[in-house]
Kinemage of the C-alpha trace (Angstrom):
@kinemage 1
@onewidth
@group {chain A} dominant
@subgroup {mainchain}
@vectorlist {calphas} color= white
{ca met a 1} P -18.454 0.955 -8.083
{ca asn a 2} L -18.893 4.714 -8.434
{ca ala a 3} L -19.609 7.074 -5.563
{ca ser a 4} L -22.890 8.020 -7.270
{ca asp a 5} L -24.092 4.435 -6.775
{ca leu a 6} L -23.687 4.633 -3.005
{ca ser a 7} L -25.841 6.058 -0.269
{ca pro a 8} L -24.549 9.327 1.231
{ca ser a 9} L -22.077 8.988 4.062
{ca ser a 10} L -22.419 10.864 7.307
{ca pro a 11} L -20.338 14.024 7.854
{ca leu a 12} L -16.870 13.698 9.278
{ca ile a 13} L -16.744 13.041 12.990
{ca met a 14} L -14.230 15.476 14.429
{ca lys a 15} L -12.126 15.660 17.577
{ca thr a 16} L -9.966 18.327 19.163
{ca gly a 17} L -6.526 18.474 17.580
{ca ala a 18} L -3.284 18.401 19.546
{ca ser a 19} L -1.225 21.573 19.379
{ca pro a 20} L 2.163 21.265 17.635
{ca ala a 21} L 3.526 23.078 20.686
{ca glu a 22} L 3.281 19.714 22.469
{ca leu a 23} L 6.252 18.633 20.374
{ca gly a 24} L 8.089 21.902 20.894
{ca tyr a 25} L 7.148 23.574 17.602
{ca ala a 26} L 6.499 27.279 18.046
{ca pro a 27} L 3.907 29.153 15.947
{ca pro a 28} L 5.207 29.745 12.415
{ca glu a 29} L 7.200 32.793 11.433
{ca his a 30} L 8.422 33.272 7.878
{ca arg a 31} L 12.195 33.066 7.645
{ca glu a 32} L 14.576 33.152 4.695
{ca val a 33} L 17.919 31.459 5.218
{ca ser a 34} L 20.864 30.425 3.085
{ca glu a 35} L 22.678 27.303 4.203
{ca ser a 36} L 24.034 23.977 2.979
{ca gly a 37} L 23.953 25.242 -0.593
{ca met a 38} L 20.231 26.031 -0.408
{ca arg a 39} L 17.947 29.028 -0.237
{ca ile a 40} L 15.205 28.085 2.195
{ca asp a 41} L 11.880 29.798 2.793
{ca tyr a 42} L 10.443 28.494 6.046
{ca asp a 43} L 6.748 28.902 6.779
{ca ile a 44} L 5.807 30.630 3.571
{ca asp a 45} L 2.075 31.030 2.867
{ca val a 46} L 0.555 29.118 -0.056
{ca pro a 47} L -2.975 30.401 -0.866
{ca met a 48} L -5.878 28.082 -1.682
{ca arg a 49} L -8.868 28.874 -3.906
{ca asp a 50} L -11.007 29.783 -0.884
{ca gly a 51} L -8.394 32.058 0.707
{ca val a 52} L -7.083 29.546 3.262
{ca arg a 53} L -3.294 29.650 3.542
{ca leu a 54} L -1.174 26.554 3.976
{ca lys a 55} L 2.262 26.644 5.535
{ca ala a 56} L 5.146 25.436 3.394
{ca asp a 57} L 8.919 25.120 3.531
{ca ile a 58} L 10.530 25.621 0.121
{ca phe a 59} L 14.112 24.606 -0.625
{ca arg a 60} L 15.873 25.917 -3.758
{ca pro a 61} L 19.415 25.752 -5.129
{ca glu a 62} L 21.493 28.637 -3.798
{ca lys a 63} L 22.552 29.532 -7.309
{ca gly a 64} L 20.170 29.528 -10.241
{ca asp a 65} L 16.442 29.839 -10.827
{ca asp a 66} L 14.228 28.240 -13.473
{ca cys a 67} L 13.824 25.205 -11.214
{ca pro a 68} L 11.388 22.335 -11.515
{ca val a 69} L 9.600 21.666 -8.234
{ca ile a 70} L 9.084 18.377 -6.393
{ca ile a 71} L 6.322 18.343 -3.794
{ca gly a 72} L 6.368 16.278 -0.616
{ca trp a 73} L 2.861 16.327 0.899
{ca ser a 74} L 1.764 14.613 4.088
{ca ala a 75} L 0.074 15.346 7.405
{ca tyr a 76} L 3.092 14.167 9.410
{ca gly a 77} L 4.571 17.655 9.816
{ca lys a 78} L 7.063 19.447 7.585
{ca asn a 79} L 9.104 20.507 10.619
{ca arg a 80} L 9.723 17.002 11.901
{ca val a 81} L 13.295 16.646 10.727
{ca pro a 82} L 15.564 14.867 10.392
{ca ala a 83} L 13.700 11.697 9.519
{ca thr a 84} L 13.874 8.882 12.053
{ca phe a 85} L 13.117 5.235 11.331
{ca phe a 86} L 11.970 2.201 13.254
{ca asp a 87} L 14.593 -0.293 14.358
{ca gly a 88} L 15.251 -2.724 11.552
{ca ala a 89} L 14.597 -0.247 8.729
{ca asp a 90} L 18.263 -0.465 7.643
{ca val a 91} L 18.413 3.115 6.344
{ca asp a 92} L 22.038 4.253 6.415
{ca pro a 93} L 22.114 7.639 8.233
{ca ser a 94} L 24.558 8.938 5.635
{ca trp a 95} L 21.840 8.617 2.977
{ca ile a 96} L 19.690 11.440 4.333
{ca ser a 97} L 20.297 15.029 5.371
{ca pro a 98} L 19.081 16.936 8.447
{ca tyr a 99} L 16.450 18.557 6.190
{ca cys a 100} L 14.736 15.339 5.151
{ca val a 101} L 11.239 14.510 6.381
{ca phe a 102} L 10.285 10.863 6.987
{ca glu a 103} L 9.327 9.147 3.681
{ca ala a 104} L 9.839 12.356 1.670
{ca pro a 105} L 12.292 13.462 -1.040
{ca asp a 106} L 15.426 14.891 0.554
{ca pro a 107} L 15.882 18.613 -0.267
{ca ala a 108} L 19.667 18.468 0.137
{ca tyr a 109} L 19.933 15.887 -2.645
{ca trp a 110} L 17.446 17.422 -5.056
{ca thr a 111} L 18.607 21.042 -4.777
{ca lys a 112} L 22.138 19.853 -5.521
{ca his a 113} L 20.775 18.637 -8.863
{ca gly a 114} L 18.869 21.792 -9.769
{ca tyr a 115} L 15.441 21.059 -8.286
{ca ala a 116} L 13.324 22.874 -5.747
{ca val a 117} L 11.546 20.874 -3.062
{ca ala a 118} L 8.373 22.007 -1.306
{ca tyr a 119} L 7.059 20.471 1.903
{ca leu a 120} L 3.494 21.512 2.775
{ca asp a 121} L 1.292 20.932 5.795
{ca pro a 122} L -2.272 20.163 4.630
{ca arg a 123} L -5.267 22.278 5.518
{ca gly a 124} L -6.160 22.169 9.185
{ca thr a 125} L -3.025 20.265 10.189
{ca trp a 126} L -0.132 21.614 12.250
{ca tyr a 127} L -0.140 25.402 11.746
{ca ser a 128} L -1.836 25.518 8.356
{ca glu a 129} L -5.087 27.442 8.325
{ca gly a 130} L -8.567 26.057 7.822
{ca arg a 131} L -10.665 23.192 9.013
{ca met a 132} L -9.388 19.913 7.680
{ca arg a 133} L -11.735 17.883 5.474
{ca gly a 134} L -10.249 14.447 5.991
{ca his a 135} L -7.013 12.736 5.039
{ca leu a 136} L -6.189 11.021 1.755
{ca asn a 137} L -9.374 11.912 -0.086
{ca ile a 138} L -10.824 13.948 -2.945
{ca his a 139} L -11.048 17.076 -0.786
{ca glu a 140} L -7.356 17.032 0.050
{ca ala a 141} L -6.710 16.726 -3.681
{ca glu a 142} L -8.217 20.178 -4.291
{ca asp a 143} L -5.591 21.791 -2.071
{ca ile a 144} L -2.761 19.819 -3.663
{ca his a 145} L -4.026 20.958 -7.072
{ca asp a 146} L -3.924 24.600 -5.939
{ca ser a 147} L -0.469 24.141 -4.423
{ca ile a 148} L 0.872 22.659 -7.650
{ca glu a 149} L -0.466 25.588 -9.650
{ca trp a 150} L 0.950 28.147 -7.214
{ca leu a 151} L 4.384 26.525 -7.192
{ca gly a 152} L 4.400 26.097 -10.958
{ca thr a 153} L 3.851 29.812 -11.503
{ca arg a 154} L 6.559 31.265 -9.239
{ca asp a 155} L 9.120 33.445 -11.001
{ca trp a 156} L 11.870 31.017 -9.964
{ca ser a 157} L 9.993 27.943 -11.264
{ca asn a 158} L 10.371 26.457 -14.729
{ca gly a 159} L 6.641 25.649 -14.707
{ca lys a 160} L 7.010 21.919 -14.196
{ca val a 161} L 6.018 20.256 -10.940
{ca gly a 162} L 6.455 16.642 -9.827
{ca met a 163} L 5.459 14.683 -6.736
{ca ala a 164} L 7.459 12.016 -4.893
{ca gly a 165} L 7.603 10.060 -1.661
{ca val a 166} L 6.402 6.939 0.118
{ca ser a 167} L 3.068 6.032 1.761
{ca tyr a 168} L 1.071 9.229 2.545
{ca phe a 169} L 3.365 11.095 0.135
{ca ala a 170} L 2.515 8.490 -2.530
{ca ile a 171} L -1.197 7.994 -1.889
{ca val a 172} L -2.013 11.684 -2.357
{ca gln a 173} L -0.415 11.570 -5.798
{ca trp a 174} L -3.215 9.377 -7.154
{ca phe a 175} L -5.764 11.949 -5.957
{ca ala a 176} L -3.852 15.034 -7.077
{ca ala a 177} L -3.042 13.731 -10.540
{ca ala a 178} L -6.703 12.859 -11.133
{ca thr a 179} L -7.555 16.587 -10.878
{ca lys a 180} L -5.224 17.267 -13.840
{ca pro a 181} L -3.298 20.347 -12.615
{ca pro a 182} L -1.808 21.971 -15.749
{ca his a 183} L 1.633 22.356 -14.156
{ca leu a 184} L 1.896 18.766 -12.896
{ca ala a 185} L 4.416 17.134 -15.232
{ca ala a 186} L 5.124 13.763 -13.563
{ca ile a 187} L 4.449 11.721 -10.437
{ca ser a 188} L 6.322 8.948 -8.658
{ca pro a 189} L 4.156 7.142 -6.096
{ca trp a 190} L 6.336 4.729 -4.144
{ca glu a 191} L 4.375 2.282 -2.037
{ca gly a 192} L 1.006 3.986 -1.808
{ca phe a 193} L -2.312 2.157 -1.525
{ca ser a 194} L -5.108 3.274 -3.848
{ca asp a 195} L -8.164 1.710 -2.163
{ca arg a 196} L -8.089 2.614 1.492
{ca tyr a 197} L -10.998 0.413 2.558
{ca arg a 198} L -9.679 -2.839 1.074
{ca glu a 199} L -5.963 -2.277 1.466
{ca ala a 200} L -5.387 -0.468 4.744
{ca val a 201} L -8.466 -0.530 6.972
{ca tyr a 202} L -10.692 -3.564 6.312
{ca his a 203} L -8.692 -6.500 4.962
{ca gly a 204} L -11.331 -8.730 3.440
{ca gly a 205} L -13.812 -6.949 5.711
{ca ile a 206} L -11.681 -7.529 8.863
{ca phe a 207} L -10.605 -4.359 10.688
{ca glu a 208} L -6.843 -3.811 10.846
{ca asn a 209} L -6.478 -2.433 14.358
{ca gly a 210} L -2.706 -2.282 14.755
{ca leu a 211} L -1.411 0.402 12.413
{ca asn a 212} L -4.758 2.171 12.182
{ca arg a 213} L -4.985 2.806 15.907
{ca asn a 214} L -1.439 4.121 15.955
{ca trp a 215} L -1.907 6.232 12.812
{ca trp a 216} L -5.052 7.946 14.020
{ca thr a 217} L -3.921 8.506 17.607
{ca arg a 218} L -0.373 9.660 16.883
{ca asn a 219} L 0.613 10.560 13.318
{ca thr a 220} L -2.404 12.655 12.318
{ca arg a 221} L -3.471 14.321 15.570
{ca tyr a 222} L -1.689 17.686 15.297
{ca ser a 223} L -3.889 20.667 14.449
{ca met a 224} L -4.823 24.085 15.803
{ca asn a 225} L -8.448 23.210 15.051
{ca asp a 226} L -10.578 20.095 15.084
{ca thr a 227} L -9.293 17.101 13.158
{ca glu a 228} L -10.868 13.937 11.805
{ca asp a 229} L -11.681 11.286 14.384
{ca gly a 230} L -10.620 8.500 12.076
{ca leu a 231} L -11.233 5.602 14.430
{ca arg a 232} L -14.827 6.675 15.008
{ca met a 233} L -15.310 7.126 11.259
{ca ile a 234} L -13.989 3.610 10.689
{ca gly a 235} L -16.412 2.274 13.275
{ca glu a 236} L -19.306 4.153 11.690
{ca his a 237} L -18.473 2.825 8.221
{ca pro a 238} L -17.782 -0.932 8.370
{ca leu a 239} L -19.082 -1.352 4.808
{ca phe a 240} L -17.950 0.302 1.603
{ca asp a 241} L -20.024 3.468 1.170
{ca arg a 242} L -19.584 7.042 -0.048
{ca tyr a 243} L -17.101 7.813 2.715
{ca trp a 244} L -14.793 5.111 1.394
{ca ala a 245} L -15.478 6.049 -2.223
{ca asp a 246} L -14.241 9.552 -1.405
{ca asn a 247} L -11.132 7.855 -0.014
{ca arg a 248} L -10.488 6.076 -3.313
{ca ala a 249} L -8.834 8.015 -6.133
{ca asp a 250} L -10.261 8.175 -9.642
{ca leu a 251} L -7.312 6.309 -11.137
{ca ala a 252} L -8.733 6.264 -14.661
{ca ser a 253} L -8.432 10.069 -14.725
{ca val a 254} L -4.673 10.005 -14.086
{ca glu a 255} L -2.868 10.721 -17.359
{ca val a 256} L 0.423 12.242 -16.237
{ca pro a 257} L 3.686 10.265 -16.675
{ca ala a 258} L 4.258 8.003 -13.668
{ca tyr a 259} L 7.134 6.010 -12.214
{ca val a 260} L 5.434 3.638 -9.764
{ca val a 261} L 7.399 1.597 -7.221
{ca ala a 262} L 5.843 -1.192 -5.159
{ca ser a 263} L 7.134 -4.068 -3.051
{ca trp a 264} L 6.131 -7.668 -2.478
{ca ser a 265} L 7.081 -7.062 1.154
{ca asp a 266} L 4.283 -4.646 2.085
{ca gln a 267} L 1.585 -7.317 2.350
{ca gly a 268} L -1.314 -5.782 4.258
{ca leu a 269} L -0.604 -2.141 3.383
{ca his a 270} L 0.714 -0.925 0.023
{ca thr a 271} L 1.505 -3.940 -2.182
{ca arg a 272} L -1.937 -4.481 -3.684
{ca gly a 273} L -2.890 -0.848 -4.193
{ca thr a 274} L 0.377 0.387 -5.664
{ca ile a 275} L 0.325 -2.301 -8.341
{ca gln a 276} L -3.389 -1.741 -8.951
{ca gly a 277} L -2.770 1.988 -9.217
{ca phe a 278} L -0.252 1.369 -11.977
{ca ser a 279} L -2.687 -0.944 -13.748
{ca glu a 280} L -5.648 1.437 -13.637
{ca ile a 281} L -4.118 4.824 -14.386
{ca ala a 282} L -4.569 5.983 -17.971
{ca ser a 283} L -1.030 7.352 -18.387
{ca ser a 284} L 0.514 6.374 -21.703
{ca leu a 285} L 3.962 6.830 -20.186
{ca lys a 286} L 4.144 4.763 -17.015
{ca trp a 287} L 6.653 2.410 -15.440
{ca leu a 288} L 6.261 -0.156 -12.661
{ca glu a 289} L 9.051 -1.466 -10.435
{ca val a 290} L 8.398 -4.078 -7.734
{ca his a 291} L 11.075 -5.114 -5.254
{ca gly a 292} L 11.084 -7.518 -2.341
{ca gln a 293} L 13.208 -5.513 0.067
{ca lys a 294} L 12.613 -3.204 3.015
{ca lys a 295} L 10.537 -0.180 2.060
{ca trp a 296} L 12.535 2.726 3.474
{ca glu a 297} L 15.920 1.167 2.833
{ca tyr a 298} L 14.954 0.787 -0.818
{ca gln a 299} L 13.586 4.324 -1.036
{ca phe a 300} L 16.724 6.031 0.255
{ca arg a 301} L 19.381 3.740 -1.204
{ca pro a 302} L 21.487 6.156 -3.308
{ca glu a 303} L 21.270 4.272 -6.602
{ca asn a 304} L 17.481 4.238 -6.338
{ca val a 305} L 17.328 7.963 -5.660
{ca asp a 306} L 19.521 8.461 -8.738
{ca arg a 307} L 17.134 6.307 -10.770
{ca leu a 308} L 14.211 8.469 -9.659
{ca arg a 309} L 16.171 11.532 -10.762
{ca thr a 310} L 16.631 9.966 -14.196
{ca phe a 311} L 12.833 9.855 -14.474
{ca phe a 312} L 12.350 13.451 -13.317
{ca asp a 313} L 15.276 14.741 -15.415
{ca his a 314} L 13.311 13.777 -18.509
{ca phe a 315} L 9.838 14.953 -17.574
{ca leu a 316} L 10.685 17.986 -15.406
{ca lys a 317} L 13.938 19.206 -16.947
{ca gly a 318} L 14.111 17.667 -20.413
{ca thr a 319} L 17.798 16.824 -19.967
{ca ser a 320} L 17.743 13.027 -20.291
{ca asp a 321} L 15.881 10.493 -22.428
{ca glu a 322} L 17.187 7.428 -20.612
{ca val a 323} L 13.818 6.670 -19.023
{ca leu a 324} L 12.292 6.085 -22.459
{ca ser a 325} L 14.485 2.980 -22.836
{ca trp a 326} L 13.412 1.461 -19.519
{ca pro a 327} L 11.238 -1.672 -19.590
{ca arg a 328} L 7.706 -0.711 -18.641
{ca val a 329} L 7.679 -3.327 -15.870
{ca arg a 330} L 10.549 -4.760 -13.845
{ca trp a 331} L 10.272 -6.890 -10.743
{ca glu a 332} L 12.276 -9.033 -8.382
{ca val a 333} L 11.693 -12.785 -8.361
{ca arg a 334} L 12.658 -13.743 -4.830
{ca glu a 335} L 14.337 -16.902 -3.596
{ca arg a 336} L 14.556 -15.618 -0.022
{ca phe a 337} L 15.216 -12.288 1.644
{ca gly a 338} L 18.350 -10.791 0.129
{ca lys a 339} L 18.451 -13.142 -2.847
{ca ala a 340} L 16.457 -12.388 -5.986
{ca gln a 341} L 16.709 -11.838 -9.723
{ca trp a 342} L 15.203 -9.006 -11.745
{ca arg a 343} L 12.773 -9.744 -14.578
{ca glu a 344} L 11.435 -7.382 -17.234
{ca ala a 345} L 8.239 -7.126 -19.283
{ca glu a 346} L 6.176 -4.542 -21.108
{ca ser a 347} L 2.918 -5.071 -19.217
{ca trp a 348} L 1.406 -6.167 -15.912
{ca pro a 349} L 0.530 -8.909 -15.262
{ca pro a 350} L 3.476 -10.027 -17.376
{ca pro a 351} L 2.741 -12.209 -20.393
{ca gly a 352} L 3.089 -15.955 -20.092
{ca ile a 353} L 1.287 -16.452 -16.774
{ca ser a 354} L -0.751 -19.643 -16.462
{ca tyr a 355} L -3.257 -19.630 -13.589
{ca glu a 356} L -3.308 -23.180 -12.305
{ca arg a 357} L -5.432 -24.882 -9.666
{ca leu a 358} L -3.985 -26.809 -6.760
{ca tyr a 359} L -6.726 -28.735 -4.939
{ca leu a 360} L -6.711 -29.083 -1.174
{ca asp a 361} L -6.916 -32.607 0.231
{ca ala a 362} L -7.669 -32.737 3.955
{ca arg a 363} L -6.844 -36.467 4.107
{ca thr a 364} L -3.196 -35.920 3.164
{ca ala a 365} L -2.726 -32.185 3.955
{ca thr a 366} L -1.588 -31.684 0.374
{ca leu a 367} L -2.188 -29.456 -2.627
{ca gly a 368} L -2.406 -31.271 -5.948
{ca ala a 369} L -3.348 -30.826 -9.572
{ca glu a 370} L -6.186 -33.379 -9.389
{ca leu a 371} L -9.504 -32.911 -7.609
{ca pro a 372} L -9.729 -35.487 -4.797
{ca gly a 373} L -12.662 -37.783 -5.396
{ca val a 374} L -13.273 -38.318 -1.695
{ca gln a 375} L -14.655 -35.606 0.542
{ca ala a 376} L -12.769 -34.818 3.736
{ca thr a 377} L -12.481 -32.102 6.350
{ca ala a 378} L -9.747 -30.313 8.279
{ca thr a 379} L -10.653 -28.538 11.523
{ca tyr a 380} L -8.881 -25.909 13.607
{ca glu a 381} L -9.760 -23.982 16.763
{ca thr a 382} L -10.150 -20.200 17.005
{ca ser a 383} L -10.806 -19.832 20.744
{ca gly a 384} L -7.505 -20.938 22.180
{ca gly a 385} L -7.397 -24.657 21.510
{ca ala a 386} L -5.116 -26.644 19.236
{ca pro a 387} L -4.542 -26.874 16.385
{ca asp a 388} L -5.039 -23.174 15.628
{ca arg a 389} L -4.479 -23.596 11.875
{ca val a 390} L -4.410 -26.173 9.097
{ca leu a 391} L -1.650 -26.608 6.520
{ca phe a 392} L -1.616 -27.887 2.951
{ca glu a 393} L 1.569 -28.387 0.920
{ca his a 394} L 2.528 -28.861 -2.715
{ca val a 395} L 5.904 -30.247 -3.815
{ca phe a 396} L 7.224 -28.839 -7.097
{ca asp a 397} L 8.553 -31.469 -9.488
{ca lys a 398} L 10.442 -28.852 -11.508
{ca asp a 399} L 11.830 -25.358 -11.076
{ca thr a 400} L 8.827 -23.018 -10.929
{ca glu a 401} L 8.328 -19.276 -10.735
{ca leu a 402} L 5.080 -17.931 -9.296
{ca thr a 403} L 4.490 -14.299 -10.278
{ca gly a 404} L 1.253 -12.388 -9.871
{ca tyr a 405} L -2.086 -12.898 -8.180
{ca ser a 406} L -3.189 -15.942 -6.219
{ca ala a 407} L -6.614 -16.803 -4.831
{ca ala a 408} L -8.294 -19.504 -2.783
{ca his a 409} L -11.749 -20.960 -3.437
{ca leu a 410} L -12.697 -22.647 -0.182
{ca phe a 411} L -15.662 -24.497 1.246
{ca val a 412} L -15.775 -23.535 4.914
{ca glu a 413} L -18.009 -24.010 7.934
{ca ala a 414} L -18.318 -22.436 11.399
{ca pro a 415} L -20.248 -24.957 13.529
{ca asp a 416} L -20.366 -22.579 16.496
{ca ala a 417} L -20.957 -19.147 14.897
{ca asp a 418} L -22.817 -17.190 12.217
{ca asp a 419} L -19.665 -15.697 10.686
{ca leu a 420} L -15.957 -16.429 10.415
{ca asp a 421} L -12.744 -14.558 9.688
{ca leu a 422} L -10.222 -16.359 7.509
{ca phe a 423} L -6.483 -15.656 7.469
{ca leu a 424} L -4.445 -17.218 4.666
{ca ala a 425} L -0.703 -17.302 4.143
{ca leu a 426} L 1.576 -18.713 1.455
{ca asp a 427} L 5.057 -19.838 2.448
{ca lys a 428} L 8.029 -21.415 0.725
{ca ile a 429} L 9.629 -24.504 2.264
{ca thr a 430} L 12.949 -25.578 0.766
{ca ala a 431} L 13.684 -29.193 -0.106
{ca asp a 432} L 15.656 -29.593 3.121
{ca gly a 433} L 12.687 -28.395 5.202
{ca glu a 434} L 13.754 -24.803 5.893
{ca val a 435} L 11.087 -22.103 5.778
{ca ser a 436} L 12.313 -19.372 3.423
{ca arg a 437} L 11.756 -15.896 4.836
{ca phe a 438} L 11.128 -12.660 2.985
{ca gly a 439} L 10.987 -8.924 3.560
{ca phe a 440} L 7.913 -7.954 5.532
{ca phe a 441} L 6.391 -4.668 6.653
{ca ser a 442} L 9.328 -2.294 6.227
{ca ile a 443} L 11.517 -3.593 9.057
{ca phe a 444} L 11.350 -7.400 9.072
{ca asp a 445} L 13.063 -10.088 7.023
{ca asp a 446} L 11.089 -13.092 8.271
{ca gly a 447} L 7.806 -12.684 6.410
{ca pro a 448} L 5.664 -14.960 4.226
{ca val a 449} L 5.379 -15.159 0.453
{ca ala a 450} L 1.893 -13.585 0.470
{ca leu a 451} L -1.214 -13.069 2.591
{ca gly a 452} L -4.996 -13.016 2.172
{ca trp a 453} L -8.022 -12.361 4.385
{ca leu a 454} L -11.798 -12.635 4.268
{ca arg a 455} L -14.779 -12.305 6.602
{ca ala a 456} L -17.323 -14.809 5.333
{ca ser a 457} L -20.244 -12.397 5.623
{ca his a 458} L -18.384 -10.188 3.101
{ca arg a 459} L -18.033 -13.015 0.569
{ca ala a 460} L -20.184 -11.357 -2.148
{ca leu a 461} L -18.059 -10.486 -5.167
{ca asp a 462} L -17.931 -7.356 -7.256
{ca glu a 463} L -18.497 -9.330 -10.439
{ca ala a 464} L -17.430 -6.485 -12.741
{ca ala a 465} L -14.056 -6.088 -11.034
{ca ser a 466} L -13.303 -9.759 -10.275
{ca thr a 467} L -11.383 -12.271 -12.342
{ca pro a 468} L -10.997 -16.005 -11.600
{ca tyr a 469} L -7.504 -15.391 -10.249
{ca arg a 470} L -8.282 -12.098 -8.484
{ca pro a 471} L -11.590 -11.978 -6.614
{ca val a 472} L -12.686 -8.481 -5.586
{ca his a 473} L -15.384 -8.229 -2.928
{ca ser a 474} L -18.051 -5.540 -2.945
{ca his a 475} L -18.189 -5.090 0.859
{ca thr a 476} L -21.511 -3.246 0.545
{ca ala a 477} L -23.622 -5.670 2.627
{ca arg a 478} L -23.224 -8.509 5.128
{ca ser a 479} L -24.588 -11.998 4.558
{ca leu a 480} L -24.342 -14.050 7.722
{ca ile a 481} L -24.164 -17.833 7.627
{ca thr a 482} L -26.107 -20.385 9.637
{ca pro a 483} L -23.982 -22.239 12.213
{ca gly a 484} L -22.974 -25.495 10.574
{ca glu a 485} L -23.738 -24.238 7.052
{ca val a 486} L -21.039 -24.935 4.464
{ca val a 487} L -20.414 -21.909 2.238
{ca ala a 488} L -18.094 -21.282 -0.686
{ca val a 489} L -15.808 -18.262 -0.371
{ca asp a 490} L -13.216 -16.733 -2.655
{ca val a 491} L -10.209 -15.220 -0.906
{ca glu a 492} L -7.925 -12.761 -2.660
{ca ile a 493} L -4.242 -13.383 -1.934
{ca trp a 494} L -2.071 -10.363 -2.592
{ca pro a 495} L 0.426 -10.468 -5.484
{ca ser a 496} L 3.933 -11.809 -5.088
{ca ser a 497} L 6.845 -13.227 -7.073
{ca thr a 498} L 8.852 -16.209 -5.835
{ca phe a 499} L 11.135 -18.871 -7.287
{ca phe a 500} L 10.719 -22.496 -6.176
{ca ala a 501} L 13.411 -25.002 -7.073
{ca arg a 502} L 12.563 -28.601 -7.848
{ca gly a 503} L 11.753 -30.268 -4.531
{ca asp a 504} L 10.713 -27.033 -2.804
{ca arg a 505} L 7.229 -26.861 -1.315
{ca leu a 506} L 4.465 -24.278 -1.385
{ca arg a 507} L 2.552 -24.219 1.892
{ca leu a 508} L -0.946 -22.809 2.315
{ca thr a 509} L -1.958 -21.924 5.878
{ca val a 510} L -5.624 -21.409 6.794
{ca ala a 511} L -6.222 -19.941 10.252
{ca gly a 512} L -8.554 -17.823 12.333
{ca lys a 513} L -5.966 -15.211 13.286
{ca asp a 514} L -2.825 -13.550 11.966
{ca thr a 515} L -0.329 -16.201 10.946
{ca phe a 516} L 2.607 -14.149 12.282
{ca ala a 517} L 3.380 -12.859 15.786
{ca tyr a 518} L 5.422 -9.886 16.950
{ca pro a 519} L 5.706 -8.191 20.365
{ca pro a 520} L 2.965 -5.672 21.255
{ca gly a 521} L 3.691 -2.175 20.004
{ca thr a 522} L 5.720 -3.380 17.028
{ca his a 523} L 5.291 -1.454 13.780
{ca val a 524} L 3.202 -4.075 12.011
{ca met a 525} L -0.433 -4.688 11.174
{ca ala a 526} L -2.739 -6.651 13.453
{ca his a 527} L -6.269 -8.074 13.426
{ca thr a 528} L -7.130 -8.855 17.030
{ca asp a 529} L -10.857 -8.050 16.885
{ca thr a 530} L -12.333 -10.979 14.964
{ca val a 531} L -15.814 -12.520 14.837
{ca asn a 532} L -14.435 -16.009 15.361
{ca ile a 533} L -15.951 -18.385 17.888
{ca gly a 534} L -15.054 -22.031 18.315
{ca arg a 535} L -14.104 -24.252 15.386
{ca his a 536} L -13.624 -23.676 11.667
{ca val a 537} L -13.913 -26.551 9.222
{ca val a 538} L -12.340 -26.599 5.749
{ca his a 539} L -14.014 -29.027 3.338
{ca thr a 540} L -12.131 -30.643 0.450
{ca gly a 541} L -12.784 -33.100 -2.370
{ca gly a 542} L -15.774 -34.123 -4.460
{ca asp a 543} L -18.407 -31.428 -4.905
{ca arg a 544} L -16.689 -29.426 -2.161
{ca gly a 545} L -13.419 -29.177 -3.998
{ca ser a 546} L -11.513 -26.352 -2.353
{ca tyr a 547} L -8.558 -25.126 -4.399
{ca leu a 548} L -5.754 -22.594 -4.563
{ca ile a 549} L -5.068 -20.677 -7.807
{ca val a 550} L -1.386 -19.915 -8.401
{ca pro a 551} L 0.264 -17.804 -11.159
{ca val a 552} L 2.834 -19.991 -12.900
{ca ala a 553} L 5.282 -18.135 -15.142
{ca thr a 554} L 5.632 -20.160 -18.338
{ca gly a 555} L 8.397 -18.052 -19.855
{ca ala a 556} L 6.313 -16.948 -22.845
């Protein structure tokens, strides 16, 4: 759906920004220093098309000019060094320097290899001038475009600019590349969603109120002017409208070479959008890599940083052609956390995927290839009673690899309410009954295979974007249900890749709340504000044949 098809959104709701002085950062003063083998310009002015000046720190090799430039762009503050990580991230401190910003390319590494690195604070954030126009949107892209062109035309630059980094640093790359800056030579978005509404804020129409509350009240609050009141904007825009369209990059306009890295472990944040970004960009030279490990540990692991340099060496320096021999797609097929095998293909989804139905049977709590002829129901409670979920399991009679998109077509009922929020999880159970655990949300190793969500009133599909194995919901209107009415819903389950040995089981959980639990304040998503009241009923069999679609790799 294009922005032109949507009604206008209201202007940004703003709030007073928090001064960077609260964190001990004094007003900027340009300084030039030489240390650790680098020439560093702190707080240099980068002019925008309208005269606003952004503050930047630029790191260059101490000896030599003619440098390609790598940009690290986020609203988290260029001065907040060295990077610190949440407990459980498993980033070895020796992998990063005191100059490295959280989730950004490390200047000490890149300058050692002949690159310049530029960290910039966006318009209206920290001590950069101007009134900010929102985060992660088409307006921010204009300033990144201007920054790329300014950096690419310095007398010490070789005229080629790249972008790198995780999360915010990755998401902005989709937007910037779509503006086609002449000096942008390559991008490398690692773990960056591309559809903010569906992937980070409203999962299946259900508000994610764990990370979002933290992000808007802590990470993006620093400004000498007003800043976006993101939580109020979210509340004002529960449906997909122009505001959210402006927060979705025009991926089809991205033509620059791209090395895209995603993970199966970022269910509920970046997994879906990073892979979709790779699929939708128009770049003829693009590579996708999907791992199942911890996000920041994978980003900063030295061999992975070296691999990223191999990519940039070709497109920014012209000194290596190794990247041209890489498979276009490589991914980890997981057995459990810490044990996986790499696969390769030339496209995504990879060839040889058979999308097969497994029908739910409430009588036996199973998933099977045959539609049960007898109707049955399974009921769970959402208001504190037991059971609080229902389970269905399938036993594999041969070794099986599931790689790609899954979906559930369910017949559901809320006897006590006019809407319901569904939470789905896929898990692997080994033949001896052990639940296999996987990387999850950057710092955990006890996560599920994959997750899915849907609010029933958001069940209408975007027919143009949907496929049988990947339903995409329009989210442009609500359609409430009548208490006791049985409705059919299609639930998107985010992509994954997992190996099941003969005798292993695939378990589908259907619940009215998150299927995982961590202590309050933990760095993980949450959905505690649901519409659920009372019971949910899942119908199976006959003309109410609920089923799960799974992506079986056939080896073709």
